[in-house]
ZASE-487435 format. One record per atom (N, C-alpha, C): chain; residue in one letter; x, y, z negated; atom name; residue number from 1. Coordinates in nm, 4 decimals, padded with zeros to 6 digits, always signed. Example, Ala and Ser with C-alpha at 12.3 -4.5 7.8 and 13.67 -1.06 7.14 Angstrom:
chaine_residu_xx_yy_zz_atome_num
A_A_+01.3190_-00.5690_-00.7800_N_1
A_A_+01.2300_-00.4500_-00.7800_CA_1
A_A_+01.3200_-00.3300_-00.7800_C_1
A_S_+01.2850_-00.2250_-00.7080_N_2
A_S_+01.3670_-00.1060_-00.7140_CA_2
A_S_+01.2900_+00.0030_-00.7870_C_2
***
This chain:
chaine_residu_xx_yy_zz_atome_num
A_X_+00.5849_+03.9018_+02.0307_N_1
A_X_+00.6214_+04.0340_+02.0783_CA_1
A_X_+00.4933_+04.1122_+02.1041_C_1
A_X_+00.5020_+04.2434_+02.0844_N_2
A_X_+00.3835_+04.3246_+02.1036_CA_2
A_X_+00.4171_+04.4717_+02.0982_C_2
A_X_+00.3150_+04.5520_+02.0794_N_3
A_X_+00.3302_+04.6971_+02.0740_CA_3
A_X_+00.2677_+04.7472_+01.9453_C_3
A_X_+00.3379_+04.8370_+01.8811_N_4
A_X_+00.2883_+04.9007_+01.7605_CA_4
A_X_+00.2617_+05.0460_+01.7953_C_4
A_X_+00.1469_+05.0979_+01.7571_N_5
A_X_+00.1189_+05.2386_+01.7877_CA_5
A_X_+00.0607_+05.3068_+01.6648_C_5
A_X_+00.0849_+05.4369_+01.6583_N_6
A_X_+00.0273_+05.5179_+01.5520_CA_6
A_X_-00.0112_+05.6525_+01.6120_C_6
A_X_-00.1058_+05.7183_+01.5492_N_7
A_X_-00.1509_+05.8478_+01.6010_CA_7
A_X_-00.1697_+05.9450_+01.4848_C_7
A_X_-00.1680_+06.0731_+01.5206_N_8
A_X_-00.1966_+06.1767_+01.4221_CA_8
A_X_-00.2664_+06.2917_+01.4928_C_8
A_X_-00.3468_+06.3617_+01.4187_N_9
A_X_-00.4219_+06.4754_+01.4712_CA_9
A_X_-00.3685_+06.6043_+01.4106_C_9
A_X_-00.3746_+06.7095_+01.4867_N_10
A_X_-00.3360_+06.8410_+01.4371_CA_10
A_X_-00.4640_+06.9133_+01.3964_C_10
A_X_-00.4699_+06.9505_+01.2733_N_11
A_X_-00.5866_+07.0226_+01.2243_CA_11
A_X_-00.5415_+07.1631_+01.1864_C_11
A_X_-00.6086_+07.2604_+01.2409_N_12
A_X_-00.5718_+07.3997_+01.2141_CA_12
A_X_-00.6930_+07.4716_+01.1574_C_12
A_X_-00.6678_+07.5582_+01.0606_N_13
A_X_-00.7770_+07.6358_+01.0029_CA_13
A_X_-00.8081_+07.7610_+01.0847_C_13
A_X_-00.7363_+07.7777_+01.1897_N_14
A_X_-00.7597_+07.8952_+01.2745_CA_14
A_X_-00.8071_+07.8496_+01.4098_C_14
A_X_-00.8422_+07.9430_+01.4905_N_15
A_X_-00.8837_+07.9099_+01.6268_CA_15
A_X_-00.7650_+07.9001_+01.7191_C_15
A_X_-00.6453_+07.9157_+01.6626_N_16
A_X_-00.5238_+07.9051_+01.7435_CA_16
A_X_-00.5063_+07.7614_+01.7896_C_16
A_X_-00.4287_+07.7495_+01.8927_N_17
A_X_-00.3937_+07.6148_+01.9376_CA_17
A_X_-00.2967_+07.5543_+01.8377_C_17
A_X_-00.2697_+07.4303_+01.8541_N_18
A_X_-00.1884_+07.3563_+01.7575_CA_18
A_X_-00.0410_+07.3649_+01.7873_C_18
A_X_+00.0061_+07.4737_+01.8448_N_19
A_X_+00.1479_+07.4785_+01.8783_CA_19
A_X_+00.2362_+07.4881_+01.7553_C_19
A_X_+00.1807_+07.5131_+01.6388_N_20
A_X_+00.2636_+07.5130_+01.5187_CA_20
A_X_+00.2795_+07.3721_+01.4623_C_20
A_X_+00.1930_+07.2775_+01.5063_N_21
A_X_+00.2021_+07.1408_+01.4541_CA_21
A_X_+00.3106_+07.0603_+01.5246_C_21
A_X_+00.3117_+07.0699_+01.6578_N_22
A_X_+00.4076_+06.9905_+01.7333_CA_22
A_X_+00.4675_+07.0745_+01.8423_C_22
A_X_+00.5573_+07.0123_+01.9083_N_23
A_X_+00.6267_+07.0821_+02.0153_CA_23
A_X_+00.5355_+07.1081_+02.1348_C_23
A_X_+00.4395_+07.0230_+02.1568_N_24
A_X_+00.3509_+07.0391_+02.2725_CA_24
A_X_+00.2214_+07.1024_+02.2265_C_24
A_X_+00.1961_+07.2192_+02.2743_N_25
A_X_+00.0797_+07.2930_+02.2266_CA_25
A_X_-00.0497_+07.2512_+02.2932_C_25
A_X_-00.0418_+07.1787_+02.4040_N_26
A_X_-00.1643_+07.1433_+02.4739_CA_26
A_X_-00.2294_+07.0158_+02.4179_C_26
A_X_-00.1643_+06.9486_+02.3212_N_27
A_X_-00.2224_+06.8275_+02.2628_CA_27
A_X_-00.2769_+06.8578_+02.1245_C_27
A_X_-00.3893_+06.8013_+02.0952_N_28
A_X_-00.4385_+06.8108_+01.9594_CA_28
A_X_-00.4221_+06.6765_+01.8871_C_28
A_X_-00.3849_+06.5735_+01.9621_N_29
A_X_-00.3581_+06.4421_+01.9030_CA_29
A_X_-00.2275_+06.3903_+01.9610_C_29
A_X_-00.1454_+06.3343_+01.8746_N_30
A_X_-00.0194_+06.2750_+01.9214_CA_30
A_X_-00.0244_+06.1246_+01.8949_C_30
A_X_+00.0190_+06.0452_+01.9920_N_31
A_X_+00.0239_+05.8991_+01.9778_CA_31
A_X_+00.1669_+05.8550_+02.0022_C_31
A_X_+00.2190_+05.7774_+01.9093_N_32
A_X_+00.3527_+05.7185_+01.9250_CA_32
A_X_+00.3355_+05.5700_+01.9497_C_32
A_X_+00.4111_+05.5156_+02.0439_N_33
A_X_+00.4065_+05.3732_+02.0749_CA_33
A_X_+00.5478_+05.3180_+02.0676_C_33
A_X_+00.5599_+05.1993_+02.0016_N_34
A_X_+00.6910_+05.1341_+01.9896_CA_34
A_X_+00.6732_+04.9858_+02.0206_C_34
A_X_+00.7754_+04.9300_+02.0835_N_35
A_X_+00.7764_+04.7851_+02.1017_CA_35
A_X_+00.8145_+04.7210_+01.9686_C_35
A_X_+00.7568_+04.6053_+01.9401_N_36
A_X_+00.7943_+04.5347_+01.8170_CA_36
A_X_+00.8113_+04.3866_+01.8482_C_36
A_X_+00.8992_+04.3256_+01.7734_N_37
A_X_+00.9260_+04.1825_+01.7877_CA_37
A_X_+00.9045_+04.1200_+01.6506_C_37
A_X_+00.8120_+04.0284_+01.6438_N_38
A_X_+00.7854_+03.9579_+01.5195_CA_38
A_X_+00.8251_+03.8126_+01.5394_C_38
A_X_+00.8547_+03.7468_+01.4294_N_39
A_X_+00.8862_+03.6043_+01.4360_CA_39
A_X_+00.7626_+03.5250_+01.4745_C_39
A_X_+00.7817_+03.3999_+01.5098_N_40
A_X_+00.6670_+03.3176_+01.5480_CA_40
A_X_+00.5742_+03.2962_+01.4284_C_40
A_X_+00.4484_+03.2774_+01.4569_N_41
A_X_+00.3519_+03.2490_+01.3513_CA_41
A_X_+00.3866_+03.1131_+01.2904_C_41
A_X_+00.3702_+03.0995_+01.1593_N_42
A_X_+00.4012_+02.9699_+01.0981_CA_42
A_X_+00.3021_+02.8634_+01.1454_C_42
A_X_+00.3503_+02.7417_+01.1621_N_43
A_X_+00.2636_+02.6300_+01.1972_CA_43
A_X_+00.3070_+02.5102_+01.1138_C_43
A_X_+00.2155_+02.4181_+01.0907_N_44
A_X_+00.2409_+02.3018_+01.0058_CA_44
A_X_+00.2661_+02.1792_+01.0922_C_44
A_X_+00.3587_+02.0962_+01.0477_N_45
A_X_+00.3879_+01.9718_+01.1183_CA_45
A_X_+00.4425_+01.8712_+01.0177_C_45
A_X_+00.4322_+01.7417_+01.0523_N_46
A_X_+00.4840_+01.6352_+00.9663_CA_46
A_X_+00.6355_+01.6243_+00.9809_C_46
A_X_+00.7020_+01.5939_+00.8710_N_47
A_X_+00.8434_+01.5576_+00.8775_CA_47
A_X_+00.8517_+01.4132_+00.9265_C_47
A_X_+00.9712_+01.3659_+00.9569_N_48
A_X_+00.9895_+01.2248_+00.9889_CA_48
A_X_+00.9606_+01.1424_+00.8639_C_48
A_X_+00.9192_+01.0176_+00.8843_N_49
A_X_+00.8923_+00.9296_+00.7712_CA_49
A_X_+01.0211_+00.8947_+00.6980_C_49
A_X_+01.0128_+00.8875_+00.5659_N_50
A_X_+01.1172_+00.8293_+00.4825_CA_50
A_X_+01.0682_+00.6892_+00.4480_C_50
A_X_+01.1489_+00.5878_+00.4773_N_51
A_X_+01.1074_+00.4498_+00.4544_CA_51
A_X_+01.1700_+00.4020_+00.3246_C_51
A_X_+01.0854_+00.3618_+00.2299_N_52
A_X_+01.1314_+00.3124_+00.1006_CA_52
A_X_+01.1631_+00.1636_+00.1118_C_52
A_X_+01.2451_+00.1089_+00.0203_N_53
A_X_+01.2828_-00.0331_+00.0280_CA_53
A_X_+01.1628_-00.1260_+00.0105_C_53
A_X_+01.1765_-00.2470_+00.0612_N_54
A_X_+01.0738_-00.3504_+00.0477_CA_54
A_X_+01.0589_-00.3864_-00.0999_C_54
A_X_+00.9361_-00.4143_-00.1432_N_55
A_X_+00.9115_-00.4482_-00.2837_CA_55
A_X_+00.9637_-00.5872_-00.3185_C_55
A_X_+00.9899_-00.6709_-00.2198_N_56
A_X_+01.0396_-00.8065_-00.2438_CA_56
A_X_+01.1847_-00.8165_-00.1986_C_56
A_X_+01.2629_-00.8958_-00.2706_N_57
A_X_+01.4017_-00.9170_-00.2293_CA_57
A_X_+01.4139_-01.0392_-00.1389_C_57
A_X_+01.3074_-01.1181_-00.1306_N_58
A_X_+01.3007_-01.2311_-00.0381_CA_58
A_X_+01.1540_-01.2555_-00.0055_C_58
A_X_+01.1300_-01.3225_+00.1056_N_59
A_X_+00.9945_-01.3485_+00.1560_CA_59
A_X_+00.9213_-01.2187_+00.1887_C_59
A_X_+00.7918_-01.2129_+00.1607_N_60
A_X_+00.7093_-01.1000_+00.2042_CA_60
A_X_+00.6720_-01.0100_+00.0878_C_60
A_X_+00.6803_-00.8797_+00.1109_N_61
A_X_+00.6392_-00.7795_+00.0128_CA_61
A_X_+00.5740_-00.6643_+00.0866_C_61
A_X_+00.5830_-00.5446_+00.0308_N_62
A_X_+00.5320_-00.4268_+00.1001_CA_62
A_X_+00.6301_-00.3127_+00.0824_C_62
A_X_+00.6241_-00.2168_+00.1729_N_63
A_X_+00.7079_-00.0979_+00.1633_CA_63
A_X_+00.6212_+00.0231_+00.1935_C_63
A_X_+00.6628_+00.1368_+00.1393_N_64
A_X_+00.5921_+00.2616_+00.1631_CA_64
A_X_+00.6726_+00.3478_+00.2581_C_64
A_X_+00.6012_+00.4140_+00.3485_N_65
A_X_+00.6613_+00.5169_+00.4335_CA_65
A_X_+00.5967_+00.6484_+00.3911_C_65
A_X_+00.6790_+00.7487_+00.3590_N_66
A_X_+00.6263_+00.8769_+00.3130_CA_66
A_X_+00.6755_+00.9889_+00.4037_C_66
A_X_+00.5960_+01.0946_+00.4117_N_67
A_X_+00.6342_+01.2120_+00.4893_CA_67
A_X_+00.5679_+01.3339_+00.4261_C_67
A_X_+00.6136_+01.4535_+00.4680_N_68
A_X_+00.5616_+01.5776_+00.4133_CA_68
A_X_+00.5052_+01.6644_+00.5246_C_68
A_X_+00.4048_+01.7420_+00.4911_N_69
A_X_+00.3476_+01.8404_+00.5825_CA_69
A_X_+00.4100_+01.9752_+00.5461_C_69
A_X_+00.4922_+02.0301_+00.6377_N_70
A_X_+00.5654_+02.1538_+00.6101_CA_70
A_X_+00.5440_+02.2552_+00.7218_C_70
A_X_+00.5615_+02.3829_+00.6865_N_71
A_X_+00.5608_+02.4878_+00.7883_CA_71
A_X_+00.6933_+02.4838_+00.8620_C_71
A_X_+00.7034_+02.5613_+00.9713_N_72
A_X_+00.8277_+02.5625_+01.0485_CA_72
A_X_+00.9442_+02.6212_+00.9690_C_72
A_X_+00.9170_+02.6887_+00.8567_N_73
A_X_+01.0268_+02.7348_+00.7713_CA_73
A_X_+01.0358_+02.6509_+00.6428_C_73
A_X_+00.9925_+02.5234_+00.6516_N_74
A_X_+01.0066_+02.4224_+00.5459_CA_74
A_X_+00.9348_+02.4561_+00.4158_C_74
A_X_+00.8219_+02.5213_+00.4247_N_75
A_X_+00.7390_+02.5471_+00.3075_CA_75
A_X_+00.6227_+02.4470_+00.3078_C_75
A_X_+00.5780_+02.4022_+00.1896_N_76
A_X_+00.4657_+02.3073_+00.1851_CA_76
A_X_+00.3417_+02.3640_+00.2538_C_76
A_X_+00.2726_+02.2773_+00.3245_N_77
A_X_+00.1539_+02.3172_+00.3992_CA_77
A_X_+00.0538_+02.2033_+00.3881_C_77
A_X_-00.0715_+02.2315_+00.3735_N_78
A_X_-00.1682_+02.1249_+00.3517_CA_78
A_X_-00.2639_+02.1017_+00.4656_C_78
A_X_-00.2276_+02.1321_+00.5888_N_79
A_X_-00.3251_+02.1220_+00.6977_CA_79
A_X_-00.2872_+02.0229_+00.8072_C_79
A_X_-00.1986_+01.9290_+00.7826_N_80
A_X_-00.1630_+01.8293_+00.8847_CA_80
A_X_-00.2676_+01.7177_+00.8871_C_80
A_X_-00.2930_+01.6634_+01.0049_N_81
A_X_-00.3846_+01.5502_+01.0179_CA_81
A_X_-00.3107_+01.4217_+00.9843_C_81
A_X_-00.3794_+01.3270_+00.9207_N_82
A_X_-00.3199_+01.1979_+00.8902_CA_82
A_X_-00.2821_+01.1864_+00.7443_C_82
A_X_-00.2191_+01.0743_+00.7108_N_83
A_X_-00.1830_+01.0432_+00.5726_CA_83
A_X_-00.0346_+01.0677_+00.5492_C_83
A_X_-00.0011_+01.1087_+00.4271_N_84
A_X_+00.1394_+01.1305_+00.3940_CA_84
A_X_+00.2066_+01.0040_+00.3419_C_84
A_X_+00.1283_+00.8980_+00.3103_N_85
A_X_+00.1843_+00.7717_+00.2620_CA_85
A_X_+00.1189_+00.6579_+00.3393_C_85
A_X_+00.2014_+00.5672_+00.3908_N_86
A_X_+00.1518_+00.4490_+00.4615_CA_86
A_X_+00.2178_+00.3270_+00.3987_C_86
A_X_+00.1373_+00.2262_+00.3640_N_87
A_X_+00.1877_+00.1009_+00.3085_CA_87
A_X_+00.1860_-00.0035_+00.4193_C_87
A_X_+00.2948_-00.0796_+00.4304_N_88
A_X_+00.3019_-00.1837_+00.5329_CA_88
A_X_+00.3726_-00.3051_+00.4758_C_88
A_X_+00.3421_-00.4227_+00.5300_N_89
A_X_+00.4086_-00.5435_+00.4818_CA_89
A_X_+00.5507_-00.5480_+00.5368_C_89
A_X_+00.6370_-00.6174_+00.4642_N_90
A_X_+00.7762_-00.6323_+00.5075_CA_90
A_X_+00.8229_-00.7720_+00.4698_C_90
A_X_+00.9124_-00.8257_+00.5478_N_91
A_X_+00.9688_-00.9578_+00.5219_CA_91
A_X_+01.1183_-00.9424_+00.5040_C_91
A_X_+01.1662_-00.9863_+00.3911_N_92
A_X_+01.3088_-00.9785_+00.3614_CA_92
A_X_+01.3698_-01.1177_+00.3732_C_92
A_X_+01.4834_-01.1248_+00.4355_N_93
A_X_+01.5556_-01.2521_+00.4484_CA_93
A_X_+01.6708_-01.2526_+00.3508_C_93
A_X_+01.7140_-01.3620_+00.2980_N_94
A_X_+01.6661_-01.4966_+00.3282_CA_94
A_X_+01.5337_-01.5241_+00.2574_C_94
A_X_+01.4732_-01.6378_+00.2937_N_95
A_X_+01.3497_-01.6782_+00.2275_CA_95
A_X_+01.3799_-01.7107_+00.0818_C_95
A_X_+01.2840_-01.6871_-00.0039_N_96
A_X_+01.3019_-01.7184_-00.1459_CA_96
A_X_+01.3190_-01.8692_-00.1619_C_96
A_X_+01.4001_-01.9099_-00.2565_N_97
A_X_+01.4154_-02.0539_-00.2796_CA_97
A_X_+01.2833_-02.1126_-00.3295_C_97
A_X_+01.2591_-02.2381_-00.2931_N_98
A_X_+01.1375_-02.3047_-00.3387_CA_98
A_X_+01.1503_-02.3338_-00.4874_C_98
A_X_+01.0608_-02.2796_-00.5656_N_99
A_X_+01.0640_-02.2969_-00.7103_CA_99
A_X_+00.9450_-02.3806_-00.7552_C_99
A_X_+00.9168_-02.4864_-00.6824_N_100
A_X_+00.8034_-02.5720_-00.7151_CA_100
A_X_+00.8489_-02.6845_-00.8076_C_100
A_X_+00.7557_-02.7365_-00.8903_N_101
A_X_+00.7902_-02.8496_-00.9782_CA_101
A_X_+00.8285_-02.9731_-00.8961_C_101
A_X_+00.8898_-03.0678_-00.9614_N_102
A_X_+00.9291_-03.1927_-00.8960_CA_102
A_X_+00.8047_-03.2602_-00.8371_C_102
A_X_+00.8212_-03.3314_-00.7280_N_103
A_X_+00.7149_-03.4006_-00.6543_CA_103
A_X_+00.6149_-03.3040_-00.5902_C_103
A_X_+00.6600_-03.1821_-00.5615_N_104
A_X_+00.5747_-03.0852_-00.4927_CA_104
A_X_+00.6613_-03.0011_-00.4001_C_104
A_X_+00.5978_-02.9261_-00.3152_N_105
A_X_+00.6694_-02.8435_-00.2181_CA_105
A_X_+00.5899_-02.7159_-00.1926_C_105
A_X_+00.6573_-02.6161_-00.1357_N_106
A_X_+00.5901_-02.4890_-00.1078_CA_106
A_X_+00.5145_-02.4997_+00.0241_C_106
A_X_+00.3955_-02.4430_+00.0262_N_107
A_X_+00.3130_-02.4390_+00.1472_CA_107
A_X_+00.2730_-02.2948_+00.1721_C_107
A_X_+00.2600_-02.2600_+00.2978_N_108
A_X_+00.2108_-02.1286_+00.3360_CA_108
A_X_+00.0798_-02.1462_+00.4129_C_108
A_X_-00.0142_-02.0586_+00.3891_N_109
A_X_-00.1446_-02.0618_+00.4562_CA_109
A_X_-00.2088_-02.2007_+00.4458_C_109
A_X_-00.2359_-02.2431_+00.3247_N_110
A_X_-00.2935_-02.3749_+00.3024_CA_110
A_X_-00.4279_-02.3614_+00.2310_C_110
A_X_-00.5024_-02.4708_+00.2287_N_111
A_X_-00.6328_-02.4735_+00.1633_CA_111
A_X_-00.6196_-02.5481_+00.0315_C_111
A_X_-00.6573_-02.4822_-00.0785_N_112
A_X_-00.6496_-02.5405_-00.2126_CA_112
A_X_-00.7906_-02.5768_-00.2571_C_112
A_X_-00.8154_-02.7068_-00.2734_N_113
A_X_-00.9474_-02.7521_-00.3176_CA_113
A_X_-00.9468_-02.7925_-00.4641_C_113
A_X_-00.8410_-02.7608_-00.5368_N_114
A_X_-00.8369_-02.7849_-00.6807_CA_114
A_X_-00.8270_-02.9312_-00.7187_C_114
A_X_-00.7621_-03.0149_-00.6362_N_115
A_X_-00.7483_-03.1568_-00.6678_CA_115
A_X_-00.6429_-03.1723_-00.7774_C_115
A_X_-00.6850_-03.2307_-00.8905_N_116
A_X_-00.5951_-03.2534_-01.0044_CA_116
A_X_-00.6260_-03.3911_-01.0627_C_116
A_X_-00.5456_-03.4331_-01.1603_N_117
A_X_-00.5775_-03.5575_-01.2317_CA_117
A_X_-00.7154_-03.5469_-01.2964_C_117
A_X_-00.7494_-03.4306_-01.3458_N_118
A_X_-00.8766_-03.4099_-01.4142_CA_118
A_X_-00.9930_-03.3953_-01.3160_C_118
A_X_-00.9647_-03.3625_-01.1899_N_119
A_X_-01.0684_-03.3375_-01.0894_CA_119
A_X_-01.0204_-03.3974_-00.9574_C_119
A_X_-01.0213_-03.5289_-00.9480_N_120
A_X_-00.9609_-03.5967_-00.8325_CA_120
A_X_-01.0411_-03.5788_-00.7046_C_120
A_X_-01.1682_-03.5464_-00.7143_N_121
A_X_-01.2491_-03.5249_-00.5945_CA_121
A_X_-01.2309_-03.3831_-00.5410_C_121
A_X_-01.1827_-03.2933_-00.6228_N_122
A_X_-01.1662_-03.1545_-00.5797_CA_122
A_X_-01.2962_-03.0772_-00.5917_C_122
A_X_-01.2872_-02.9497_-00.5772_N_123
A_X_-01.4047_-02.8620_-00.5855_CA_123
A_X_-01.4831_-02.8677_-00.4557_C_123
A_X_-01.6085_-02.8311_-00.4641_N_124
A_X_-01.6890_-02.8221_-00.3423_CA_124
A_X_-01.6472_-02.7023_-00.2585_C_124
A_X_-01.6003_-02.5969_-00.3243_N_125
A_X_-01.5549_-02.4786_-00.2498_CA_125
A_X_-01.4030_-02.4703_-00.2585_C_125
A_X_-01.3404_-02.4576_-00.1447_N_126
A_X_-01.1943_-02.4499_-00.1383_CA_126
A_X_-01.1516_-02.3055_-00.1159_C_126
A_X_-01.0279_-02.2757_-00.1505_N_127
A_X_-00.9730_-02.1416_-00.1355_CA_127
A_X_-00.8526_-02.1468_-00.0429_C_127
A_X_-00.8467_-02.0558_+00.0539_N_128
A_X_-00.7298_-02.0460_+00.1414_CA_128
A_X_-00.6273_-01.9584_+00.0706_C_128
A_X_-00.5065_-02.0077_+00.0559_N_129
A_X_-00.4002_-01.9346_-00.0135_CA_129
A_X_-00.2870_-01.9060_+00.0849_C_129
A_X_-00.2179_-01.7953_+00.0619_N_130
A_X_-00.1098_-01.7581_+00.1530_CA_130
A_X_+00.0174_-01.8361_+00.1235_C_130
A_X_+00.0449_-01.8627_-00.0034_N_131
A_X_+00.1661_-01.9372_-00.0389_CA_131
A_X_+00.1465_-01.9984_-00.1773_C_131
A_X_+00.2021_-02.1181_-00.1982_N_132
A_X_+00.1920_-02.1819_-00.3291_CA_132
A_X_+00.2525_-02.3208_-00.3262_C_132
A_X_+00.2597_-02.3821_-00.4435_N_133
A_X_+00.3152_-02.5166_-00.4573_CA_133
A_X_+00.2036_-02.6194_-00.4443_C_133
A_X_+00.2283_-02.7237_-00.3645_N_134
A_X_+00.1312_-02.8294_-00.3377_CA_134
A_X_+00.1975_-02.9622_-00.3715_C_134
A_X_+00.1219_-03.0509_-00.4386_N_135
A_X_+00.1764_-03.1827_-00.4725_CA_135
A_X_+00.2035_-03.2630_-00.3455_C_135
A_X_+00.3118_-03.3403_-00.3487_N_136
A_X_+00.3444_-03.4284_-00.2371_CA_136
A_X_+00.2354_-03.5349_-00.2236_C_136
A_X_+00.2296_-03.6025_-00.1078_N_137
A_X_+00.1298_-03.7065_-00.0828_CA_137
A_X_+00.1401_-03.8146_-00.1903_C_137
A_X_+00.0253_-03.8593_-00.2421_N_138
A_X_+00.0217_-03.9638_-00.3440_CA_138
A_X_+00.0366_-03.9107_-00.4859_C_138
A_X_+00.0482_-03.7811_-00.5029_N_139
A_X_+00.0638_-03.7196_-00.6354_CA_139
A_X_-00.0532_-03.6257_-00.6626_C_139
A_X_-00.0865_-03.6140_-00.7899_N_140
A_X_-00.1933_-03.5246_-00.8344_CA_140
A_X_-00.1362_-03.4284_-00.9372_C_140
A_X_-00.1887_-03.3081_-00.9376_N_141
A_X_-00.1443_-03.2099_-01.0370_CA_141
A_X_-00.2100_-03.2433_-01.1702_C_141
A_X_-00.1275_-03.2522_-01.2746_N_142
A_X_-00.1775_-03.2682_-01.4109_CA_142
A_X_-00.1999_-03.1272_-01.4644_C_142
A_X_-00.3252_-03.0846_-01.4721_N_143
A_X_-00.3513_-02.9452_-01.5091_CA_143
A_X_-00.3147_-02.9152_-01.6534_C_143
A_X_-00.2923_-03.0171_-01.7345_N_144
A_X_-00.2483_-02.9924_-01.8722_CA_144
A_X_-00.0999_-02.9561_-01.8727_C_144
A_X_-00.0172_-03.0311_-01.8015_N_145
A_X_+00.1264_-03.0033_-01.7984_CA_145
A_X_+00.1723_-02.9293_-01.6740_C_145
A_X_+00.0890_-02.9266_-01.5697_N_146
A_X_+00.1231_-02.8558_-01.4478_CA_146
A_X_+00.2138_-02.9326_-01.3534_C_146
A_X_+00.2556_-03.0523_-01.3903_N_147
A_X_+00.3445_-03.1324_-01.3068_CA_147
A_X_+00.2637_-03.2156_-01.2076_C_147
A_X_+00.3293_-03.2567_-01.0982_N_148
A_X_+00.2681_-03.3464_-01.0008_CA_148
A_X_+00.3102_-03.4882_-01.0363_C_148
A_X_+00.2107_-03.5726_-01.0666_N_149
A_X_+00.2398_-03.7097_-01.1103_CA_149
A_X_+00.1602_-03.8074_-01.0245_C_149
A_X_+00.2056_-03.9341_-01.0226_N_150
A_X_+00.1336_-04.0364_-00.9476_CA_150
A_X_-00.0005_-04.0630_-01.0158_C_150
A_X_-00.0982_-04.1043_-00.9369_N_151
A_X_-00.2324_-04.1247_-00.9916_CA_151
A_X_-00.2322_-04.2257_-01.1057_C_151
A_X_-00.1455_-04.3275_-01.0982_N_152
A_X_-00.1425_-04.4279_-01.2048_CA_152
A_X_-00.0944_-04.3687_-01.3376_C_152
A_X_-00.0320_-04.2514_-01.3332_N_153
A_X_+00.0120_-04.1844_-01.4564_CA_153
A_X_-00.0853_-04.0757_-01.5019_C_153
A_X_-00.1922_-04.0565_-01.4248_N_154
A_X_-00.2961_-03.9626_-01.4672_CA_154
A_X_-00.3728_-04.0252_-01.5830_C_154
A_X_-00.4396_-03.9426_-01.6585_N_155
A_X_-00.5236_-03.9913_-01.7679_CA_155
A_X_-00.6523_-04.0504_-01.7147_C_155
A_X_-00.7495_-04.0642_-01.8028_N_156
A_X_-00.8771_-04.1269_-01.7692_CA_156
A_X_-00.9904_-04.0259_-01.7803_C_156
A_X_-01.0959_-04.0515_-01.7039_N_157
A_X_-01.2174_-03.9713_-01.7113_CA_157
A_X_-01.3252_-04.0558_-01.7784_C_157
A_X_-01.3975_-03.9970_-01.8728_N_158
A_X_-01.5061_-04.0710_-01.9371_CA_158
A_X_-01.6332_-04.0584_-01.8542_C_158
A_X_-01.7424_-04.1121_-01.9038_N_159
A_X_-01.8663_-04.1174_-01.8256_CA_159
A_X_-01.9280_-03.9805_-01.7992_C_159
A_X_-01.8899_-03.8796_-01.8766_N_160
A_X_-01.9446_-03.7455_-01.8520_CA_160
A_X_-01.8399_-03.6516_-01.7918_C_160
A_X_-01.7270_-03.7074_-01.7472_N_161
A_X_-01.6251_-03.6289_-01.6780_CA_161
A_X_-01.5195_-03.5693_-01.7683_C_161
A_X_-01.5209_-03.6030_-01.8972_N_162
A_X_-01.4167_-03.5541_-01.9883_CA_162
A_X_-01.2842_-03.6222_-01.9582_C_162
A_X_-01.1747_-03.5512_-01.9741_N_163
A_X_-01.0424_-03.6043_-01.9411_CA_163
A_X_-00.9712_-03.6471_-02.0691_C_163
A_X_-00.9047_-03.7625_-02.0616_N_164
A_X_-00.8289_-03.8157_-02.1753_CA_164
A_X_-00.6909_-03.8565_-02.1249_C_164
A_X_-00.5873_-03.8165_-02.1965_N_165
A_X_-00.4502_-03.8478_-02.1557_CA_165
A_X_-00.4201_-03.9949_-02.1823_C_165
A_X_-00.3129_-04.0436_-02.1225_N_166
A_X_-00.2718_-04.1831_-02.1430_CA_166
A_X_-00.2561_-04.2113_-02.2918_C_166
A_X_-00.2978_-04.3307_-02.3332_N_167
A_X_-00.2911_-04.3796_-02.4712_CA_167
A_X_-00.3856_-04.3063_-02.5664_C_167
A_X_-00.4727_-04.2225_-02.5141_N_168
A_X_-00.5700_-04.1540_-02.5991_CA_168
A_X_-00.6914_-04.2449_-02.6189_C_168
A_X_-00.7468_-04.2437_-02.7404_N_169
A_X_-00.8648_-04.3232_-02.7747_CA_169
A_X_-00.9833_-04.2279_-02.7885_C_169
A_X_-01.1010_-04.2700_-02.7388_N_170
A_X_-01.2221_-04.1894_-02.7574_CA_170
A_X_-01.3422_-04.2823_-02.7740_C_170
A_X_-01.4447_-04.2299_-02.8372_N_171
A_X_-01.5678_-04.3057_-02.8629_CA_171
A_X_-01.6787_-04.2521_-02.7743_C_171
A_X_-01.7617_-04.3475_-02.7314_N_172
A_X_-01.8728_-04.3104_-02.6451_CA_172
A_X_-01.9859_-04.4107_-02.6673_C_172
A_X_-02.0987_-04.3679_-02.7129_N_173
A_X_-02.2191_-04.4490_-02.7324_CA_173
A_X_-02.1880_-04.5945_-02.7706_C_173
A_X_-02.1551_-04.6141_-02.8930_N_174
A_X_-02.1316_-04.7475_-02.9500_CA_174
A_X_-02.0106_-04.8196_-02.8910_C_174
A_X_-01.9210_-04.7479_-02.8249_N_175
A_X_-01.8022_-04.8125_-02.7682_CA_175
A_X_-01.6800_-04.7267_-02.7945_C_175
A_X_-01.5655_-04.7902_-02.8072_N_176
A_X_-01.4375_-04.7225_-02.8219_CA_176
A_X_-01.3548_-04.7557_-02.6986_C_176
A_X_-01.2905_-04.6528_-02.6437_N_177
A_X_-01.2125_-04.6694_-02.5213_CA_177
A_X_-01.0689_-04.6261_-02.5449_C_177
A_X_-00.9771_-04.6886_-02.4724_N_178
A_X_-00.8352_-04.6526_-02.4741_CA_178
A_X_-00.7946_-04.6247_-02.3299_C_178
A_X_-00.7329_-04.5100_-02.3096_N_179
A_X_-00.6850_-04.4761_-02.1753_CA_179
A_X_-00.5461_-04.5352_-02.1588_C_179
A_X_-00.5303_-04.6274_-02.0659_N_180
A_X_-00.3977_-04.6822_-02.0366_CA_180
A_X_-00.3796_-04.6922_-01.8863_C_180
A_X_-00.2562_-04.7068_-01.8467_N_181
A_X_-00.2272_-04.7062_-01.7032_CA_181
A_X_-00.2620_-04.8356_-01.6359_C_181
***
């Protein structure tokens, strides 16, 4: 709310007073004042977040929350503080079924040292994993077939660390070897 005003001057080419310009001859300037009511100034604000579905149908995934910065009359505005998109983790129930090979099970937050039939000592550097399949106790992963098998069914390692499957024959410095259980 406020006041609007305008003014005008009476200009005469004679030395007469300005009584021909307006009703009041003693004024040479007229000022009109009116009250005015204007709508509120536009301001920008965030809409409520729209939450999108979780990316996973079971276990853990992520979801996006989105919002818009609009004026009070719902016009796009680019001056809001913060982000218009937020990504967050989400957990959907039920838990996903365990899809691990036979003789293995699913583990969460475990340390994988790469122990396999081909590398029974494991790597010197281990990796922490959030979820994955781990061979049951007494079983080793056969990295050729991906299955968890008992150590007696693993192949053989030669003197330089080469891997040979069961019943495979190989030669090494004047000797022939057969891998058997």
